[in-house]
C-alpha positions as CSV (number, residue, x, y, z in Angstrom):
1,M,-14.9,49.5,-18.0
2,D,-17.0,49.5,-14.8
3,R,-15.9,47.8,-11.6
4,R,-17.7,44.5,-12.3
5,E,-16.2,44.2,-15.8
6,I,-12.7,45.0,-14.4
7,E,-13.2,42.2,-11.8
8,R,-14.2,39.7,-14.6
9,F,-11.2,40.8,-16.7
10,L,-8.7,40.4,-13.8
11,G,-10.3,37.1,-12.8
12,A,-9.7,35.8,-16.3
13,I,-6.1,36.9,-16.2
14,R,-5.5,35.1,-12.9
15,Q,-7.2,31.9,-14.2
16,V,-5.2,31.9,-17.4
17,S,-1.9,32.6,-15.6
18,L,-2.5,29.7,-13.1
19,S,-3.2,27.3,-16.0
20,I,-0.1,28.6,-17.9
21,E,-2.3,28.9,-20.9
22,P,-1.1,31.3,-23.7
23,A,-3.3,34.4,-24.0
24,A,-3.3,38.0,-25.2
25,I,-4.8,41.2,-24.0
26,A,-6.5,43.6,-26.4
27,T,-7.1,47.3,-25.5
28,I,-8.9,50.0,-27.3
29,V,-6.3,52.8,-27.5
30,G,-8.1,55.1,-30.0
31,V,-11.6,55.9,-31.3
32,R,-12.5,58.1,-34.2
33,G,-16.1,58.8,-34.9
34,S,-18.8,56.5,-33.4
35,A,-17.9,53.2,-31.8
36,Y,-19.5,50.8,-29.4
37,R,-16.9,51.1,-26.6
38,R,-14.5,53.7,-25.4
39,E,-10.7,53.9,-25.0
40,G,-9.4,51.8,-22.2
41,T,-11.7,48.9,-22.8
42,H,-10.0,45.5,-22.4
43,M,-10.5,42.0,-23.7
44,L,-8.6,38.8,-22.8
45,I,-8.2,36.3,-25.7
46,R,-7.2,32.7,-25.0
47,A,-5.1,30.6,-27.4
48,N,-8.2,28.5,-28.3
49,G,-10.0,31.7,-29.5
50,T,-12.4,32.1,-26.5
51,Y,-12.3,35.4,-24.7
52,E,-13.5,37.3,-21.7
53,C,-15.0,40.8,-21.9
54,A,-15.6,42.5,-25.2
55,L,-14.6,45.5,-27.3
56,S,-17.9,45.8,-29.2
57,G,-21.4,44.4,-29.3
58,G,-20.0,41.2,-30.7
59,C,-19.1,42.1,-34.2
60,L,-15.5,43.0,-33.7
61,E,-14.4,40.2,-31.4
62,P,-13.7,37.5,-34.1
63,S,-11.3,39.7,-36.0
64,V,-9.6,40.7,-32.8
65,A,-9.3,37.1,-31.7
66,A,-7.7,36.2,-35.1
67,A,-5.2,39.0,-34.7
68,A,-4.5,37.9,-31.1
69,A,-3.7,34.4,-32.3
70,R,-0.8,35.8,-34.4
71,V,0.4,37.9,-31.5
72,I,0.4,34.8,-29.2
73,E,2.3,32.9,-31.8
74,T,5.0,35.6,-32.5
75,G,5.1,37.4,-29.2
76,E,5.2,40.7,-31.1
77,P,2.6,43.4,-29.9
78,V,0.6,45.1,-32.6
79,V,-1.8,48.0,-33.0
80,V,-4.6,47.1,-35.4
81,N,-6.9,49.6,-36.9
82,Y,-10.5,48.5,-37.5
83,D,-12.5,50.7,-39.9
84,L,-16.2,50.0,-38.9
85,A,-17.5,51.4,-42.2
86,D,-15.1,50.4,-44.8
87,D,-16.4,47.6,-47.0
88,S,-13.1,46.8,-48.7
89,L,-11.0,43.7,-48.1
90,W,-9.7,44.9,-44.8
91,G,-12.8,46.6,-43.7
92,L,-15.5,45.1,-41.5
93,G,-18.5,46.6,-43.3
94,M,-20.5,47.2,-40.0
95,G,-22.1,50.4,-41.2
96,C,-20.9,52.5,-38.3
97,S,-19.2,55.8,-39.0
98,G,-16.1,55.3,-36.8
99,A,-12.8,53.4,-36.5
100,V,-11.0,52.0,-33.5
101,D,-7.3,51.2,-32.8
102,V,-6.7,48.1,-30.8
103,L,-3.4,47.3,-29.0
104,I,-2.8,43.6,-28.7
105,E,-0.1,42.2,-26.5
106,R,0.8,38.7,-25.3
107,L,-0.1,38.2,-21.6
108,D,3.1,36.6,-20.5
109,E,5.1,39.5,-22.0
110,I,2.9,41.9,-20.0
111,E,3.3,40.0,-16.8
112,R,7.1,40.0,-17.1
113,D,7.1,43.8,-16.9
114,E,7.2,45.1,-13.3
115,V,5.3,48.3,-14.1
116,T,2.5,46.5,-15.8
117,R,2.2,44.0,-12.9
118,E,1.9,46.9,-10.6
119,W,-0.8,48.4,-12.9
120,L,-2.8,45.2,-12.6
121,N,-2.6,45.5,-8.8
122,V,-3.8,49.2,-9.1
123,L,-6.8,48.0,-11.2
124,S,-7.6,45.3,-8.6
125,R,-7.5,47.8,-5.8
126,G,-9.4,50.5,-7.7
127,E,-6.7,53.1,-7.1
128,R,-6.5,56.5,-8.9
129,A,-3.6,56.3,-11.4
130,V,-2.6,56.5,-15.1
131,L,-0.6,53.9,-17.1
132,V,1.3,55.5,-20.0
133,T,1.9,53.0,-22.8
134,P,3.9,54.0,-25.9
135,L,2.4,53.1,-29.3
136,V,4.9,54.8,-31.6
137,G,8.3,56.5,-31.2
138,V,9.4,55.4,-27.7
139,S,9.5,52.3,-25.6
140,G,8.9,51.5,-21.9
141,R,5.9,52.2,-19.6
142,V,5.2,54.7,-16.8
143,L,2.7,54.4,-14.0
144,V,1.6,57.8,-12.6
145,R,-0.4,58.0,-9.3
146,S,-2.2,61.0,-7.9
147,T,0.4,61.0,-5.1
148,G,4.0,59.7,-5.0
149,E,6.7,59.3,-7.6
150,P,6.0,57.7,-11.0
151,R,7.1,54.1,-11.6
152,G,8.9,53.0,-14.7
153,R,10.7,54.9,-17.5
154,L,10.3,55.8,-21.2
155,S,13.2,55.6,-23.5
156,D,13.2,59.3,-24.2
157,P,13.5,61.5,-21.0
158,A,11.9,64.5,-22.6
159,V,8.9,62.6,-23.8
160,E,8.7,60.9,-20.4
161,R,8.6,64.3,-18.6
162,E,5.8,65.6,-20.9
163,A,3.9,62.3,-20.7
164,I,3.9,62.4,-16.8
165,A,2.7,66.0,-16.9
166,R,-0.2,65.1,-19.2
167,A,-1.0,62.0,-17.2
168,Q,-1.3,64.2,-14.1
169,Q,-3.5,66.6,-16.0
170,R,-5.8,63.7,-16.8
171,L,-6.0,62.6,-13.2
172,G,-6.9,66.2,-12.2
173,A,-9.7,66.5,-14.6
174,A,-13.3,66.6,-13.4
175,R,-14.1,63.6,-15.5
176,P,-10.8,61.7,-16.0
177,Q,-10.9,59.8,-19.3
178,S,-8.5,57.3,-21.0
179,G,-7.2,58.4,-24.3
180,P,-4.2,58.9,-26.8
181,E,-1.5,61.5,-26.4
182,R,0.8,62.7,-29.2
183,I,4.2,64.2,-28.0
184,G,6.3,65.2,-31.0
185,A,6.7,62.1,-33.2
186,S,5.7,59.8,-30.3
187,E,2.2,58.4,-29.8
188,L,1.2,57.2,-26.4
189,F,-1.9,55.9,-24.7
190,C,-3.0,57.0,-21.2
191,E,-5.2,54.6,-19.4
192,I,-7.1,55.7,-16.3
193,S,-7.8,53.7,-13.2
194,A,-10.2,55.2,-10.6
195,P,-12.2,54.0,-7.6
196,A,-15.7,52.9,-8.2
197,Q,-18.1,55.9,-7.8
198,E,-19.9,55.6,-4.5
199,I,-23.7,55.9,-4.0
200,V,-24.8,56.7,-0.5
201,I,-28.5,56.0,0.1
202,F,-30.3,57.4,3.2
203,G,-33.1,54.9,3.8
204,A,-33.4,51.2,3.7
205,N,-37.0,50.7,2.6
206,S,-38.1,48.1,0.2
207,D,-37.8,50.4,-2.9
208,V,-34.1,50.7,-2.2
209,V,-33.5,46.9,-2.7
210,P,-33.6,46.9,-6.5
211,L,-31.7,50.2,-6.6
212,A,-28.9,48.9,-4.5
213,R,-28.8,45.6,-6.5
214,E,-28.7,47.3,-9.9
215,A,-26.2,49.9,-8.7
216,W,-23.7,47.2,-7.7
217,M,-24.3,45.4,-11.0
218,L,-23.3,48.6,-12.8
219,G,-20.1,48.9,-10.9
220,F,-21.0,51.4,-8.1
221,S,-19.9,51.1,-4.5
222,V,-23.1,51.2,-2.5
223,T,-23.6,52.4,1.1
224,I,-26.9,52.4,2.8
225,V,-27.7,54.4,6.0
226,D,-30.6,53.8,8.3
227,A,-31.4,54.0,12.0
228,R,-33.6,50.9,11.9
229,S,-31.7,47.7,12.3
230,A,-34.6,45.5,11.2
231,Y,-34.5,47.1,7.8
232,L,-30.7,47.2,7.4
233,T,-29.8,43.6,6.8
234,K,-27.4,41.7,4.6
235,D,-30.3,39.5,3.4
236,Q,-31.8,42.7,1.9
237,F,-28.6,44.3,0.8
238,P,-25.9,41.6,0.4
239,R,-23.5,43.7,-1.7
240,A,-23.8,47.0,0.2
241,T,-21.9,48.6,3.1
242,L,-24.5,49.1,5.9
243,I,-24.3,51.9,8.4
244,L,-26.7,51.9,11.4
245,A,-26.9,55.5,12.5
246,H,-29.4,58.1,13.7
247,F,-29.1,61.4,11.9
248,S,-27.4,62.9,15.0
249,E,-24.6,60.5,14.4
250,F,-24.0,61.2,10.7
251,P,-20.8,63.4,11.1
252,G,-18.8,60.6,12.7
253,A,-20.5,57.6,11.2
254,V,-21.3,58.4,7.6
255,P,-18.3,59.4,5.3
256,I,-19.2,60.9,1.9
257,A,-16.3,61.0,-0.5
258,P,-15.9,64.0,-2.9
259,G,-17.9,63.3,-6.1
260,S,-20.1,60.7,-4.5
261,A,-23.8,60.4,-5.4
262,V,-26.2,60.7,-2.5
263,L,-29.8,59.6,-2.5
264,V,-32.3,60.7,0.1
265,M,-35.1,58.1,0.3
266,N,-36.1,57.8,3.9
267,H,-39.9,58.4,3.3
268,H,-39.8,60.4,6.5
269,I,-39.8,64.2,6.7
270,E,-37.5,64.7,9.6
271,R,-35.0,62.1,8.5
272,D,-35.1,63.5,5.0
273,E,-34.4,67.0,6.3
274,E,-31.3,65.9,8.2
275,S,-30.1,63.7,5.4
276,L,-30.5,66.4,2.8
277,R,-28.7,68.9,5.1
278,Y,-25.8,66.5,5.7
279,A,-25.5,65.8,1.9
280,L,-25.5,69.5,1.1
281,E,-22.7,70.1,3.5
282,S,-20.6,67.2,2.0
283,G,-18.5,67.0,-1.1
284,A,-21.2,65.0,-2.9
285,G,-21.3,65.7,-6.7
286,Y,-24.9,64.6,-7.0
287,I,-27.8,64.7,-4.5
288,G,-31.0,63.1,-5.5
289,L,-34.3,63.5,-3.5
290,L,-37.1,61.0,-4.0
291,G,-40.6,62.5,-4.2
292,P,-42.3,65.4,-5.9
293,R,-40.7,68.8,-6.2
294,S,-43.2,70.2,-3.6
295,R,-41.9,67.9,-1.0
296,Y,-38.3,69.2,-1.6
297,L,-39.5,72.7,-1.2
298,V,-41.2,71.8,2.1
299,L,-37.9,70.3,3.3
300,L,-36.0,73.6,2.4
301,E,-38.7,75.7,4.2
302,N,-38.4,73.5,7.3
303,L,-34.6,73.8,7.3
304,A,-34.8,77.6,6.8
305,R,-37.1,77.9,9.8
306,R,-34.4,76.2,11.8
307,G,-31.8,78.7,10.5
308,Y,-30.2,76.6,7.8
309,I,-30.3,78.2,4.3
310,P,-28.1,76.4,1.7
311,S,-26.1,78.4,-0.8
312,V,-26.9,78.5,-4.5
313,A,-23.9,76.3,-5.3
314,Q,-25.0,73.7,-2.8
315,L,-28.6,73.6,-4.2
316,A,-27.2,73.3,-7.8
317,R,-26.2,69.7,-7.0
318,V,-29.7,68.7,-6.0
319,H,-31.9,66.7,-8.4
320,S,-35.5,66.9,-7.5
321,P,-37.5,65.0,-8.5
322,V,-34.7,62.5,-8.8
323,G,-34.2,60.4,-12.0
324,L,-34.8,60.6,-15.7
325,A,-38.3,61.2,-17.1
326,I,-39.1,57.7,-18.3
327,G,-42.5,57.3,-16.7
328,A,-41.1,55.0,-14.0
329,E,-43.7,53.5,-11.6
330,T,-42.3,50.3,-10.1
331,P,-39.3,50.2,-7.7
332,E,-37.3,48.5,-10.5
333,E,-38.2,51.1,-13.1
334,I,-37.5,53.9,-10.6
335,A,-34.0,52.3,-10.0
336,I,-33.3,52.5,-13.8
337,S,-34.5,56.1,-13.9
338,I,-32.3,57.1,-10.9
339,L,-29.2,55.2,-12.0
340,G,-29.5,56.5,-15.6
341,E,-29.4,60.1,-14.3
342,I,-26.5,59.5,-12.0
343,I,-24.5,58.0,-14.9
344,A,-25.5,60.8,-17.2
345,V,-24.5,63.5,-14.7
346,A,-21.2,61.8,-13.9
347,R,-20.2,61.7,-17.6
348,G,-21.4,65.1,-18.5
349,F,-24.6,64.2,-20.4
350,G,-28.1,65.7,-20.1
351,G,-29.8,62.3,-20.1
352,G,-32.1,62.9,-23.1
353,P,-32.7,60.6,-26.0
354,L,-29.9,60.0,-28.5
355,T,-32.3,60.1,-31.5
356,G,-31.1,62.8,-34.0
357,S,-27.7,63.1,-32.4
358,E,-24.7,63.3,-34.7
359,G,-21.0,62.6,-33.9
360,R,-19.6,60.5,-31.1
361,V,-22.3,59.2,-28.8
362,H,-19.7,58.9,-26.0
363,E,-18.9,62.6,-26.2
364,P,-20.3,64.6,-23.3
365,D,-23.0,67.1,-24.2
366,D,-20.8,70.2,-23.9
367,R,-18.2,68.8,-26.2
368,R,-20.7,67.4,-28.7
369,L,-22.3,70.9,-28.9
370,L,-18.9,72.5,-29.5
371,A,-18.1,69.9,-32.2
372,S,-21.4,70.5,-34.1
373,S,-21.3,74.4,-33.9
């Protein structure tokens, strides 16, 4: 779930809790084969059958809502398997090749649990953490943060120790993902919370407006840097953090968190040189440079003449020309091209067409290639 979807989900929980309306939460805890959404996707279902957020493109939700009605009535949580291909009595006959496991719990039972309440706060703040939820074999819950002691307990201390270790491994991965864990006879689900990925854009020209708007809609945290106060306005960029700074002020004024995406879009050679140099020296995981490849080479030549020669590892993070090759022309199309590439890189995909692909479409390129070999 991206940041905007999490906000809608948490907002629906607050609304339901204030109205004391019975409700349930459904969570995808396992995916086999091809499915519309990934593990960790949530859906809130009200007692009247309406819901917020979705676990599929719309085909799975009525069945989940029916199962949630039974959970609301009994108070007993349940894991339901939905076979997306099976045409039998219990199948959905959707024609997909996968299956999903969905954990359904009554909301008031969740809110009575101290660890789960803290987890909802973690999601709200966008902190880096893992919630370990047992599905089979043990009971309890454990919240594991990147720093500090875990909160909560599992009923089996040995399983708890191993679960915490695996949760910490997930947090330390280059691309942390929610997913199931099996420890002996116990089955657990590890759900990841992480801060929204940041996009830092150098330049506040008109072509940045749709890019900043769509980036926010997709759940990114957006920062825009420019030395021109007339361009850097909340009217133009209502959802972004705005930093008014000359390139000489970048080190003290412009923080770039590790793994951030940086876009250099000043349309000005000197400002682009300094922005590129600052990005290369940062921990940014992705650096995109607007314009043709020849312009990028000119920037590197100019920097070299001034004594700055980036390492091979630094240059490996640069994407020039920035974006996917979709023939983009308008600022809106260019925004789609750039954001598509940022998402693909962050998730380990090449960004090419899916046509002809076999296996899980959500599997990163390296893992899909291994699975098909």
